[in-house]
N, C-alpha and C positions, 0 to 999 in steps of 0.2 A: 504494500500500500504506500502511495506517495501522497503527501499533503503539501499544498502550496498556498501561500498567503500573499506573495508578491503578485499584484495585479488582480487580486480577488481570491476568494476562497475556492479551493478545488481539492477534492478528495478522490484520487484515482485508485480503483481496485479492479484488477484483472481486465484492464483495457476499457473499463467503464468508469463513469463519474458517479460516486455515491452522493446522495442528497442528505445533508445534515440540517434538519428544520429547526427553527427557533433560535433566538439569540442566546438563550440560556445554554443549550447544547453546544452551540457554536463557540461560546465563550469558554466552556469547559474544554472543548477540543483544543482551542488555541492555547489555553494555559498549560495543559498537559503536553502539548507539542513543543512548547518552549523548553521543557525539560524532558524531552523524549527519552524513554528508556529508564527514567528515574522516578521513584515514588514521590509524589507531591502531597503534602499533608492537607487535611481538611481546612485548617485555618488559612493557609496560603491560598488555597483555591477559592475559599469564600471571599477573602478580601479583594481578589482580583475580578471575580465574576460579578460580585455585587459591591462595587467600591463605595457607593453612597448609602446603601441600606441593606446591610447583611441580614438575612432572615433570622428570626428568633431561634430556629432550630436548623442551623446551617448543615449539620450532618444529614438530617433527613432530606433537606432540599437537594443536597449533592447526590444522595442515593437515588433520588427521583431522576435527576438529570442524567446520571450515569446509566441508569436502567434504560432510559429512552435513547441515549447516545449509542449504546451497544447495538440496538436494533438497526442503526444506520451504518455500522462498521462491520467488517469481516469478524468472524468469531475469534475470540482470544486476543484481540488487539487491545481492548481496554480491560485491565485487570484490577481487582481490588487488592490493596495491601494493608497491613496494620496501620491504621491512622490516615489512610488516603487512597489514591489511585495512581496507576501507572499506564502510560501509553507504550505498548510493547513494540516500539519502532526504534530503529537506529537514528542518530542525529542526521545522517545522510539522507534519510527518507523524508525529512522536513526541510523545505527550502530555506526558511529563515535561520534554522540552526546550522545547516550546512554553510550558509553565507557567513554566519558569525565565526564558525570554526575556521573557515578559509582565511578570513581577515585576521583572526588571532595568530594563525600559523604564519601568515605573511608578515605581520608586525614582528613576530618573534624571530623570524629567519631573514627578514629583509627581501623576501622573494616577491618581486613584482608580478611574476606570472600567476602566483596564487591570488594576488589581489585582483588581477584581471578576471580570473575564473570566478571570483566572488561577485564582481560587478556584473558579470554575464547573467547571474541568477536574478538580478534586480530588473524584472520585466515590467514593473509597474509599481504604483504606490502600495504600501503595506496595508493589507485588509485587516481591520479589527472590528469586533461586533459592537463596541461602544468606546467612548473616550476614556474609560477606566484603564485601557491598555496603552495610554500615551507614553508610559515609561518604556514600553517595548519599542514603540516607534522612535522615541528619542535615542535609545541605545542603538537601534539599527541605523539611524541617520548618522550617528557618531561613527559607527563602524564604516559606513560608506565613505565618510570624509577621510578616515584613515586610509582606506583602500585607494581612494582617488589620489591622495598625496603620494602614496607609494608608487603608483603607476606613473605619476608626473615627475617624481623626484629623480635627479641624476643618481647614478649608482653609488657615487662616493658619499651621498648623504643618507643612504638607507642603513637602518640599524643592522649591524652584522657585517657590513661591507668594510673593506680595509680603510683606515683613517687616512686623511691627506697628510702629506709630509709636513712636519712641524716647522714653522718659520718663526723668525724673531718677531715678526709683526703679530703673529698669533699667540705668542707666549703671554701667559698671565701669571702674575705673582701668586695667584691662588692655586695654580696647577690645574690640570685637566680633570674632569670628572671620571671616576673609575667605571661607572656604568651610566648609560643614557637615562635621562629623566623620562619617566612614563607618565603621561597625562599632565595634569596641573597647569595646562596652558592658560586657562581662564584666571587662575590665581596669580600666576606670574604676571600676566597683563595687568591685573588689579593692583599688584604691588608696585609696578612701574608707574602706573597712573597716579597712585597715591603719592609716591615719591616726587612726582613732577609738580604736585600742588601742595604737599604737606612735608614739613621738615622732620617730623617724627612719625614713623609708621611702625606699628607692632603687629607681627604675625602671631596670632594667638590660636591655640588649639591644644588638643590633648597630646600626651606623650606618644611618640611614634607616628604622628601624622605627617612628618616630613618638613617641619618648620625650618630646620637647619639647612636642609637640601635646597629649599626654595630661596632662602636668604643668600646662600653661597652662589646659587645660579644667578640671582639678581646682581650680586657683587661682581661676578665675572663679566657681566655685560656693560659695566660702566668703566670709564677711563681710570678713575682713581677710587680705590676702595680698600678698606681695611676690615678684616674679620677678627673680632675679639671673642675668644672662647672663654666664657665665664664659668663653665661647669666646674673646673678645678678650683675656682676662686672661693675663698672663705670670706667671712665677714672682715671688712677692712682691707681687702685685697683687690677691689674692683679697679681702682685707678692704676694700681701696679700692673694688672693684667692689660689694661688699655695701653699703658705706656710701653709694655713689652711688645704688643702687637704693632703699635705705631713705629717702634724701632725697627721692626722687620719690614713694615710696608713702606715707610717713607724715610728717606735719609735725613737724619737730624743735622742742623748746621753745627759747625765746631764752635765751642764756647770755652771760656776760661773762668776761673774763680770757683766758688763753691758749687758743688753738684746741684742741679735744679731738682725740685721735687717732681714726683711723677706727674702731677697736674701741670706743672710748668713745662715739663718736657713735651707733654701732649700739646699744650697750647702753642708752644714754639714751633712744633712740627707741622701743625695743621693751619697755621695762620695764613690767610690769603688764598687758601686752596678750596677747590670744589671737590669735596671728598664725601663718599658714603661710608659711614662707619657702622658696621654690623656688630651689635651687642647680642651674642648668642647665648641662650639658656640663662635668662635673667631670674627665673622664678624663685630660686633658693636664696638670692640676695636682692630681692626685688626693690627694697627701699634704697639701698646703695646704688643699684643700677639706675633707678629713676633719678637720683641726685646727679649721677655721672652723666646721664643723657642730657639733663638740663644744663649742666656745666658745659658739655660739648657744644650744644646749640648756641650758647652764649659766646663761644670762642670765635665765631665768624659766620657771616650770612651764607657762605657757600657750603657749610657743613650740614649734612642730612644724616639722621640716625635711623637705622633699620634694626629693630630689636625683635628677638623671638622669645616667647614666654608662654607659660601655661596660664598666666593671669595678666591683666593690664598693669602698666607701670603707674598709671594714675596721674599723668601730667596733663595740664590743660593744653588743648590743641592736638592731643595724641590721636592719630588715625589708626584704624584697625583693618586687617584682612583676616577674617575668620577662616581657619583651615579645618575642615571636617574630614570624614572618611573619603577615600577615593571613589569616584563614580564606578558602578559595577563593571563596565567594560574595561576601564583602565586598571582596576584592581585585578580582573581576570588576566589581563595582559601581563601585568607585573608578576603575578604568580607563575604564569606560563614561562616567562623569561628566566625567572630564578630557578624554577624546576629544571629547565634545560641546562642551566649552569651547574646544577647539583648532580644531574645524572646523565646529561648528554642529549636529552630529547624532551620536547614539550609533552604535556599530557595528551594521551591518545584519545581517539573518539570515545572509547569505552570509559574514559576517566573524566570527561568534560563535566559531567554533572557533579561528580565528587569534588572536582577542583572548584567549581562554582560554589558548592555548599561550604567548603573550607573557607573561602574568601568571605562569604556572608557571615559565617560564625565568628570571624575575626574582625567584624565591623568595618571591613575595608581599610584598616589601618596599615599603612605601608610597612612599618617595621615588623608588626606581627606577621604580615604576609611573607616577608622575607625570611623571618625566623622559621616559619612553617615550611616554606619551600626548601630551605636548606636541609631539612630532615629527609627530603626525598632521596638523598644519597644512600640512605640505609633502610628507609621505610617505604612501603607502597602508599599511594594517596589514600586508599581506604583505611590503612593503619593510622595515617595522620589524622584523618577525619574522626576516627574512633578515639584517638588519643586526646582530642580536644575536649573530651569530657573532663580531663584534668589538664587543662591547657598550660598551666604554670609549670607542671612537671615536664610536659612534652617540649615546651619551647624554652629550654633551660641551657642551651648550648649555642650561643651566637658566634659570629666571627671573632677570632682571637684578637685582631687589631682594633675592633670596635671599642668605643668608650665603655666603661664599666656599666653605665646605666642603659646602654643599648645592646648589651650582650645577651640578656634574657628578658622574657616578657615580664617576669616578676620584678626584675630590677627596674624596668621601664616605669612601672607604677610605684615601686618603692621610692623612686626619686621624688615623686609628688607626695607620697605618704609621709616621707621624712620631713617635709616642709609644713605639714599640717599641725595645727594646735590640737590639744586633747579633745576639745569640743568638736572640731571639724572632723576628727577621726571617728568620734561617736556618730556624727551626722552621716558620714560616708557609709559606715556599717549599717546604720539604721535605714538609709535609702536602699541598701542592697536587698532588704527583705520586703520591698514593695515592688513586685514585678511590673505593675502598671505605672510606677513612679508615684510621686506625691503631688496632689493638686496644690497650686499656690495658695488657695484660700484655706487649705487644710494644714499648711506647713506649721503654723503656730501650735495647733493641737497635737500634731504628730511629734513635734520637737519637745513639747511639754512632757509627753509620756516618757521621753528618753532623758528628761532632766535638762533640756536645752531651751534656748530661744530659737527663733527661726533664722537668726543671723548666719549660723554655720552653713545652711543650705545655699544662701546667696554667696557666701565665701567660696563654696565648692564650685559654683557656677563660674566665678571669677578665675578659679584655678583649673578650669576645663575638666573637672571630674564629674560635674553634673551639667546638664543642658536644660535651660528653661525654654520650653516650646509648647505652644498651644495651652498656656496656662498651667503647665505641669513641670515639675522637676523630674528629669529622666536621666538614666545612665546608659552609656554604651555597655553592651553585654560583657565585654572584657573587664571593664571596671566593676560591674556588678559581681562577676565571678570572683574578682579580687577581694571585694568586700566580704562575700560569703566565705571565701577561703580564710580570711582573717578571723571571721567569727568561729569557724570550725577549729582553726588552730588554737584559738583561745578558749575553746570549750563553752562558748556563750551564744551559739546560734539559737538554741531553743529559747534562751532568755530574751533575745532580741525579737524573735518571732512572736513570743507571748506578749511583749510590749506592743508590737505592731498590731496584733489581734485585738488588744485592749483599746488601742487608739481607734482602730477601724470600727469596733463595736460601738464606742461612744459617738463617733461621727455618723455612723449609719443610723443610730437611734435619733440623732438630731435631725437628720435629713428625712427620715421616715415619718416624723411627726407632721411634715407638710404634705404627705402623699395623698391625703384624703381631702382635696380641695383645690384651689387654684394653683398651688405649688407643685402639683403632680409632675408636670413636664420637667421642671428643673430638678426635681427629686430623681426622676428616672434617668436624667442625664448624668447625675452624679453616680448613681449605681452602675450605669453602663460604663462610665469612665474607670470605675474601680472594680470591674468584674473579676479580674484575676487576683487583685489584692484581697477581695472579700472571699473568694474561693480558697485562697491560701490561708487566710485567717480562720476560716471554718475548718479546714483540714488540721490546722494547728490545734484548735480546740478539741476536735474529735480524737486526733492521735494522742493527745495528752490525757484523754479520759476526762476532760473538763466539761461535764454535761451541762452544768449551770452556765458556764461561759458560752458554750455552744448554743444553748437555748436563747440567751440574751441576743446573740448575733443573728441567729436565724429568725427570731421574732421580728427584727428590723428588715430582714430580707423577704419575709413572708408576703407582704402586700405588693411590693415591686415585682416579685417573681410571679405572683398571681396575675397581675395586670399584663405582664409580658407572656403569660401562658406557659411558664416554665414548670408545668405540673410534674413532669418526670423528675426534674432536679429537686423540686420541693418534696415530693414523696420520698425520694431517697434520703434527703437530708433530715427530714422529720424522723425517719426510722433510725438514723444515726444518733440523734440527740435526745429523743424522748424516752421516758421510762414510766410505765403505768403505776409503778410503786413509789415514784418520787412525790414528795409533799407538794400540794397545790398551793404554794405560799407566795406566789407573785404572779403578776399579770402575764408575763411572757410564758411561764410554764403552763398556765391555764389555756392560753391561746394555742400553743403548739400541741398540748395533749388533746385538746378538742379537735385540732386538725387531724391528728393521728386517728382518733376515734371515727371522725367523719370519713376518712379515707378507707377505714375498715369496712364501711357499708358499700363501698364502690371498689371492689378488688379489680386488679388488672384483668383485661379480657382473658378468659380461659383459666383464671386462677380462682381457687376456692376461698371462701370467707375465712378469716383468721380468728373470728370471735362468734360466740353464739348469741342468740337474741336476749337471753336473760342477762348475760354479762354486759351486753351492749346497753341495756336499759339501766343496769345498776351504775355503770360507769358514767352514763349520761347524767344521771341524777347528781353524782359527785361533782361533775364539771359544771353543771348549772348552778349548784350551790356556791362553788368556788368563784364562778364568774360574777355572782352577785357581790361577793366579798372583795373583788378586785375590778371595779367598774372601769370601762373604757369604751371608746367607739367600737372596738372589735369584740371585747368580751360580752357586750350587750347582745351581740348576734349569736353567741354560743348556744343559748337555749333554743331559739327558733331553728337554727341550722341543724342542730343535732336532732331535733324533732322531725325535720324534713328527712334527714338521713334515716331516722328510725322508721318512718313509713316505708321507705325503700327496703330497708333491711328486713322488716317484718314480712313484706311481700315476698322476699326470698328470691328476687329475680335480678339483683345487682344493678348494673349500669343500664339495663333496659327496662327498669321499673316504670310502671304506669301509675297514674293516680296519685302522684306525690302532691302534697299540699303544705302550706305554711301555717302551722298551728300556733298562732299568736293573736291575741285580742287587740282591739283598737286601743284600749287603755294601756296595754303593755307597749304598743308601738309609740303612743304619744309620750311616754315617759323616757324615751331614748333620745340621745343626741341627734341633731338634724341629719348628719350623714348616715348614721345607723338607721334612722327612720326611713330615709330615702331608699336604702338597700332593702329594707323589709317591704316597702311598697312595691319595689321592682320585683322582688321574689313573689309577692302575691300576684302581680300582673303576669309573671311568667307561668305560674301555676295555673292561672285562669286561662291563659292562651293555650296551654297544653291540654286543659280539660274542656276546651270549647265553650267557656263561659264568657261571652262577649261583654255582658254587662259589667262584670267584675273587672275584666281587662280594661274597659274604658275608664272606670273610676280609678283603679290603682295605678294605671300607667300615667294618667294625668297628675296624680299626686306625686308619683316618683319623679317625673320630669320636672315638675315645679320645684320640688325640694332639692334635687341635684343642681338645678340652675341657681337656686338661692345659695347653696353651699359653694358653687363655683367649681364643681368637680367635673372635668372634661370627660373622663372615662365614664363616670356614672351618667352624665348627660347623654353620651352616645348610646349607652346600654338602654336607658329609659326611652330614648327617642325611637329606637327600633321597635320597642313594644308599643309605644304610642302610635307609631305609623301603622302597625299591624291593625290596631283597632280602627283607625281612621279609614283604612281600606274597607274593613267590614261595614263601616258606617257610610260608605260610598262618598266620603269626603276626600277625594283623590288628590286634588290640588294641595290641600293641607298636608296630606300624607307625604307627598313628594317634597314639600318644603321642609317638613320635620326630618325626613330621612336624609336630605341633603345637608341639613345643619348637623346631623349626627355624624356624617362623614367628615366634616370639617373638625368636629370635636375630637374624634378618635384618631385622626391622622397622626402617625408617628408614635402613638401610644401603645397600641396593641399589635397583634400579628397581621401580616399581609392577608392571610386567609380570612380573618375577621373583617378587615377593611373591604375585601372583595365580596364577602357575604352581604355587607351593608349596601354596597353599590349594586349588587344583583337585585336587592330588594327594590331599589329605585328603578331599575330596568323593568321589573314586574309592574310597577305603578304606571310607568310611561306606556307600557303595552295596554293596560286597562284604559288609559286615556286616549288610546288610538294614535299615539305619537311614535309611530314605528321607526321613522328615520332617526329620531333622537335616541330611541332605545337601542338601535343598532350601533350608533356611534359610541354609546356608553359600554355596550357589550364588547366592542373592539378595544376600548381602553382597558377593560377588565382583562381581556386576553393578553394585551401587551404587558400589563403588570404581572399577570400570572406567569408568563413565559420568563420574564425577568427574574421573578422570585424562584420559580422552578419546582416548588413542592407539589406532591401528588394532590394534596387537598386543594391548592390554588388552581391547578390546571383542570381538575375535575369541576370546580366551581365555574371556571371560565367556559368550559365546554357545555355545561348544563345551562348556563345563561344564554349562550349562543343558540342552543337548541330551543329554548323558550322563544327566542326571537323568531327562529325559523318556523316554529309551530304557529305563532301568531301571524306570520306571513303566508301560512298555508303551504310551506315548502317542507314536506315530509322527508324528502331525500336528504336535504341539507341537515335537518334535525337529526336524522338517523346517523349521518356521518359523524356529527359532533359527539353523539352519545356513544357510538361504537368506538370512538377514539379515546375513550376514558379507560385507563388501565389501572384497575384496583387490585390486580393479582398480588398476592403476598404482601399486602399492605395491612399491618396490624392496626387495631383501634378504630377502624371505620365503623360507625354506629349503624344499627339496623335501619334507622329511618332514612339514612342517605341512600342505602340500597333500594328501599321502597320508593323513594323519590325518583331514583334512577329508573326503576321499572315503570313507574307512571309515565315519565317523559318518553321512554322508549315506546311504550304502548301507544301514546298519542301520535308519535311519528309514524308508526306502523298503520294506525287507523287512517291517517291522512293519505297513506299510499295504498289503501284498500287491502292491506294484508291482515284481515280481521282475525283469522285463526291464530296467527303468531301473536297478535296483540292480546288475545284471550289468554293464552298460556302464560305470557309475561305478567298479566294482571293477577293470575292465580298466585304466582309467587309473590308479587308485589303486595297484595292485600294481606297475605299471611305475615310478611315482614312488617308491614305497617301496624297491624294489630299487635304484634309482639312488642313493638317499640313503645306503644302507648302514646305516641305523639299525634294528637288530634289533627293539627293542620296537615300533617303528612297523610293521615288516614283519609282526610277529606279530599286531598288531591288525587289519591288512588280511586276513591269513590266517584269523583268527577269523571275520571277516565273510564271507569266501569260504565257510567251512564253513557259515555260516548260509544263504547262498544255495543251496548244494548240499542242505542239509537241507530247505529249503523246497521244492526241486524233487524231493524224494524220492530223491536220489542219496546214500544213506547211506554207501556206501564212500568216495566222494569227500569227503564231509563229515568222515568219520573221518580220512582222510589229511590234510586241511587242518588239523584240530585237532592231529594229531600233528606236522605241520610247524611249526605255531605254537608248540607246546611246545618243539620242538627249537631253533627260532630264538631264542625268549625265554630258554631255559635251564631252564624248568620250566613245567608247566601252570598256567594261571591259572583254576582251576575255579570260583571264587566270583565271577568277574566277571559282572555281570548278563546280558550278551548271551551269554556262554558257557552260562549256565543255559538261556537261551531256545533256543540251538542244540541242547543236549542234549534238551530237551523235544520239539523237532521231529524228532529222530532216532529217537523212539519210546519209549514208556513203559518198554519192557523193555530198552532199550539199556544197555550198561555205563556206569555213572556215572563211574567213575574210570578214565581211560585209562592205558595203560602209562606208567611213569615215563620221564623224559627219558633217563636212563642206559640204555644198551642200544638206543636208537633208532638205526637205521642212519644212518651219516654223510650219506648222500644226502638224508635228510630235512632237514638243516640248510642245504641250499643256498639261496642267495638269488638265483639266476639268474631274471631276469624271464620268460624264455620258458618255463621249467619251471613257474613259479608261475601264469602266465596260463593254462597248459593245464588247470589245475584248473577253469576256467570253461568249457571246451570240452565 
């Protein structure tokens, strides 16, 4: 199989082109192809496929995309690996990776022929599914520029070619570079630009970034320059070091009398000259270096100072050039060149992915890359990659002639560590146990937990050991590993992790307090930004057996996780920290023990219950009493919600239970806080909708929506709006229903999962169809399809196809509806509820009836009504009954059709006369048939039965 992205997407298999439909599948193919032959982890895939809005459950979404992509590719090309997926192709089978490899080899060997071969592959612009792959386009354009330079350059300038004869004119007092500079062209240009306009420029960056190399390269390019190496200088020796360098670089005039001081010698030597003086490695003597730089600048207008440091000198007028990691392409090239130096050949095709992974793990730091590449003399690249799990032991043998601080990776960071104060050292080790970094607004609270102020974090930024980006203090991975290594060596890692867990527990509690109201969005943003921090903190609590600490933290995670629909994570965490024998002596314990009991009434599909009815009832009474003793917005709900669970549990049918109800009085509701009251109103409305009680649905949905709007809770407003819109449809107030559901969409955008958003949008499509606004409905269905393909989960894609099928049925296009429905793949998908399958059956039967395939429709409906009755979901039962009415009408059984319609109205709570298929049924029942059936009120109770045997008989 050959995959091409230059000039458009093309997948060639056995002489034909395979079609890969959908942006989600195409994005997955591209991301895997970039690392062809190598496993790519779930997180890396999710970040590139969904750069702006990663699904709440990226693993499930990726599984769905991979399942569908496999159907478009030859067998065994896409394989699952632990933690990710792999495209079983060589890099030569993918045009962009073959291009990259050819350019890398051309740059490493100076072979212009390889560069021409690479350029021949560039047959058109790089195809990408969306702008989230702009990093790939930039990398490829950068490689193309390198290749074009190699093709155009004279042989003598190509890396690896013989150097030109050395002439006196070319001689530099600094000597020639031992190895060619790789990359850093933009930074060199920035340094030269700054020196043209500013007299003091500091190259600032972490250790090993190549600050000295760039400073020396800059000095080589000017007529007069002096490089002062301050690394060996101790306190009080800076001017002596400068004087020594001046003596080497510029001839001092002869003088008589007393020997001049070091400062006088320098002043005498540089007077009247245009000189660039490089002060290299200032960080360990930064105060003296700053004073010396200021003194040098005052010695003459022609003097410019270029300093390198891991922190600013702090002089007014100081200009900066920040030096971060190498760009990926340059980092890969540097590694390839140094590997060739170590073992005589660049990484082979089978090693490209490993080499790239090594470079990424080393944060693109040139010195770390060079140290790792040097190990290729005795280790394979796979062994180097594995050895990076203990990178400081692996990279412990640098070049013999390198300075002491550049000889090992540990020495590189030790150099910075040695300059830190005790508080800064605590701050660095503390930051190391926060994998997500520390939010700037949280720095004071985090620092306080470690006995500090926030000042050390800012100091570590100045010293290039932390980076402040996007409102957070972050670490390079190598620095973080160093901090963790220091903690382990001191036997204090657990202590620091426990402090971090305590800080995060307090912060999470403070943010969670605003989660039930207008502060929900900012609360969720904080929890999202600290996801790995919080997970690590929870693991720390669990691993330490700290049940109470775990309960406190999980209590704060409970509602944000619930809103984000992280039910699997919540269920697992609750089982880790709860204990039915623990005393119910605080609010957090009561909440989580109640969640644990609630979950026991709803076991995972296929799993048996873990508690009997009597034990459930006894535990429920204990928790209700404890909830009254520890009142809060959440504990107020413990009693009513456990009573709901109790009705399900007693029914003995688990997650498919029917007839659930909210056992709570008006007086009990009125005594609760406003947010809790709104939740209870909404639960009442949901129970009424499920039971087909339109009157109660109308009253309770109105109350719930009004209360949530009063509280200012966007999630609750969205939830209640959907229930309110359902009632407005039944009341034939369709314009109001559409306005309410559209407001709901705006309310929940970005709060809950994409499938939930799509469900709400599908509800709006249904209303538009009832209003006869087919074109608008089709436009919205297309937007749902676009979002579903972008998100890629089975649930979203199924929702999109069902919505498109509804539109097709309304348009009378049975064939289009059937194509959409048959395109839904629910095979081997766990957790799909019965009511969805019943809805699926109803939609399929409607499409078959439109096509005149009545016998197939009848068999589909037999299955559908059985599933619907088992689910106990009255709106779904009503949808299947409506379709049964359609089958009877098509068969000329008008009485049975009328009975099915009456039963649908009774089950739903009101007739849904403007539903498009209802109109189709009425038309088939005869032009003279009564258009408006008898109202639901007064319909005999027997019509509201949901017994499967009774309802199936309508098809006999």
